[in-house]
C-alpha positions in Angstrom: 85.6 68.9 -13.7 86.9 72.0 -11.9 86.0 72.2 -8.2 85.1 75.1 -6.0 87.3 75.5 -2.9 84.6 77.3 -1.0 82.0 74.5 -1.7 84.5 71.9 -0.6 85.1 73.8 2.7 81.3 74.1 3.3 80.9 70.4 2.8 83.8 69.6 5.0 82.2 71.8 7.7 78.9 70.0 7.5 80.6 66.7 7.6 82.5 67.7 10.7 79.3 68.8 12.4 77.7 65.4 11.5 80.6 63.4 12.8 80.8 65.5 16.0 77.2 64.4 17.0 75.6 67.4 15.3 76.8 70.2 17.5 80.2 71.9 17.9 81.6 75.3 18.8 83.5 77.5 16.3 86.8 76.7 18.1 86.1 73.0 17.9 85.2 73.1 14.3 88.2 75.3 13.4 90.6 72.9 15.1 89.1 69.8 13.6 89.2 71.3 10.0 92.5 73.1 10.6 90.8 76.3 9.2 91.2 79.9 10.4 88.3 80.9 12.7 87.6 84.0 10.7 87.3 82.0 7.4 85.2 79.3 9.1 82.9 81.9 10.7 82.1 83.5 7.3 81.5 80.1 5.9 79.1 79.1 8.6 77.3 82.5 8.4 76.5 81.7 4.7 75.3 78.3 5.6 73.1 79.7 8.3 71.5 82.1 5.9 70.1 79.1 4.0 69.2 77.1 7.2 71.8 74.5 6.6 73.4 75.3 10.0 71.9 76.8 13.2 73.3 78.1 16.4 71.9 77.2 19.9 71.7 79.6 22.9 75.4 79.1 23.7 76.5 80.0 20.2 77.4 76.4 19.2 76.6 75.2 15.7 74.5 72.4 14.7 73.1 71.0 11.5 70.0 72.9 10.2 66.6 72.1 9.0 67.5 73.1 5.5 69.4 69.9 5.1 66.2 67.9 5.9 64.5 69.9 3.2 67.2 69.2 0.6 67.4 65.5 1.8 63.8 64.9 1.5 63.8 66.6 -1.9 66.4 64.4 -3.2 64.8 61.3 -1.9 61.4 62.3 -3.5 62.9 62.5 -6.9 64.9 59.3 -6.6 62.9 56.6 -8.4 64.1 53.7 -6.4 63.7 55.5 -3.0 60.2 56.7 -4.0 59.1 53.2 -4.9 60.9 51.5 -2.0 59.5 53.6 0.8 56.1 52.0 1.2 57.7 48.6 0.9 60.1 49.3 3.7 57.3 50.5 5.9 55.3 47.4 5.0 58.1 45.0 5.8 59.1 46.8 9.0 55.5 46.7 10.3 55.0 42.9 9.4 58.4 41.7 10.7 59.0 44.2 13.4 62.6 44.9 12.6 64.4 47.8 10.7 64.5 47.7 6.9 66.9 49.8 4.7 67.3 50.7 1.1 71.0 50.7 0.1 72.2 51.8 -3.4 75.2 53.0 -5.2 75.5 56.7 -5.7 78.6 58.4 -7.0 80.7 55.2 -6.7 79.7 54.6 -3.0 77.1 52.5 -1.3 74.8 54.7 0.8 71.7 54.2 2.9 69.0 56.1 1.0 66.1 55.2 3.3 65.0 53.2 6.3 61.9 52.2 8.2 62.3 51.4 11.9 60.8 48.2 13.3 58.2 48.2 16.0 60.6 47.0 18.8 62.6 49.2 21.1 65.9 48.6 19.3 66.8 51.1 16.6 69.4 49.6 14.2 72.3 51.4 12.8 73.2 52.9 10.3 71.5 56.2 9.6 70.1 57.5 6.4 73.0 59.0 4.3 75.6 56.7 5.9 78.2 55.2 3.6 78.2 51.4 3.6 81.5 49.5 3.2 81.4 47.3 0.1 83.7 44.4 0.9 82.3 43.4 4.4 78.5 43.9 4.0 75.7 41.9 2.5 74.6 44.8 0.2 78.2 45.3 -0.9 78.7 41.6 -1.9 75.5 41.7 -3.9 76.8 44.8 -5.8 80.0 43.0 -6.4 78.0 40.1 -7.7 75.7 42.0 -10.0 77.2 45.3 -10.7 80.8 45.8 -9.5 81.4 48.7 -12.0 79.1 50.8 -9.8 81.3 50.4 -6.7 84.8 50.3 -7.9 87.6 47.8 -8.5 89.3 48.5 -5.1 86.4 47.1 -3.2 86.2 44.0 -5.4 89.9 43.3 -4.7 89.2 43.3 -0.9 86.1 41.1 -0.8 86.3 37.3 -0.8 85.4 36.0 -4.3 83.8 32.9 -2.9 81.4 34.9 -0.7 80.5 37.1 -3.7 79.8 34.0 -5.8 77.6 32.6 -3.0 75.6 35.8 -2.7 74.9 35.7 -6.4 74.0 32.0 -6.4 71.5 32.0 -3.5 70.0 35.4 -4.4 70.5 37.1 -1.0 73.4 37.6 1.5 73.9 37.7 5.2 76.3 39.8 7.1 76.8 38.6 10.7 78.7 41.3 12.7 81.2 41.8 9.9 80.6 45.6 9.9 78.7 46.5 13.0 79.3 44.4 16.2 76.3 42.5 17.3 74.2 43.3 14.2 73.0 40.8 11.6 72.0 42.1 8.3 70.2 40.3 5.5 70.1 41.9 2.0 68.3 41.1 -1.2 69.0 42.7 -4.6 66.4 44.8 -6.4 66.8 43.5 -10.0 64.7 45.2 -12.6 65.1 45.4 -16.4 68.2 43.3 -16.1 70.0 45.8 -13.8 70.7 46.1 -10.1 69.0 49.2 -8.7 69.7 48.8 -5.0 69.4 46.3 -2.1 66.7 45.9 0.5 68.3 45.0 3.8 66.8 43.9 7.2 68.9 44.6 10.2 68.5 43.3 13.8 70.5 42.3 16.9 72.2 39.1 16.2 70.6 37.0 19.0 67.2 37.8 17.6 67.9 36.4 14.2 68.4 32.7 14.6 66.7 29.6 13.2 63.1 30.2 12.0 63.4 33.9 12.8 66.3 34.1 10.4 64.5 32.3 7.8 61.6 34.7 8.1 63.8 37.7 7.9 65.3 36.4 4.7 61.8 35.8 3.3 60.6 39.4 4.2 63.6 40.9 2.8 63.5 39.0 -0.5 59.8 39.6 -0.9 60.2 43.4 -0.3 63.1 43.5 -2.9 60.9 41.6 -5.3 57.9 44.0 -4.9 60.1 47.1 -5.5 61.6 45.4 -8.6 58.2 44.8 -10.0 57.0 48.3 -9.3 60.1 49.6 -11.2 59.2 47.4 -14.1 55.7 48.7 -14.1 54.1 45.6 -12.6 51.6 45.2 -9.8 52.5 44.5 -6.2 51.6 41.1 -4.6 
């Protein structure tokens, strides 16, 4: 498929703003992107016309509210995200920790949605973040049930025994393998014989020990099961 150079540059500019913490000057962006200031200025003006970027009082650029509109629109028409949303909120309220929906899109694993827990800690990652396949619980579940959706390269980096164990027990645990100090439990959403995503619970590692870890596994698997039943047209329990 033929690509548009202008669109590629626009996406790169938006990604550069995101990775810079959401705000940067024209000079900072031009240096990071290795793009002439005049070219970048015209590009940012077009993005600003659609509220995809904004300028603050000092003339620095930041991500615009138009991206929220687009993101929420995409989320609303995604069947898995739409069904999972109330279950993420239900699990977060019941257990008090953050719950995520992770799914394969375009050959990558991404966080489609999250519901924060009731505690003060706000667990990473953010919605839209890419999730590495070979060192995460959700990634190993994808390798166990639908490796074709995440690519052969990731399968080659992951430990085969860990993937087999994730499939056998029906969930997986990632203890600080990706984000230091964070434990993540993930369970697959299996409906109509296919993997549609993973429900994940994330919390500070010291808080998930013993019975608390067992409870996290139970809440995560229950939420994944309810999402799967909803996708199959069943009733929630």
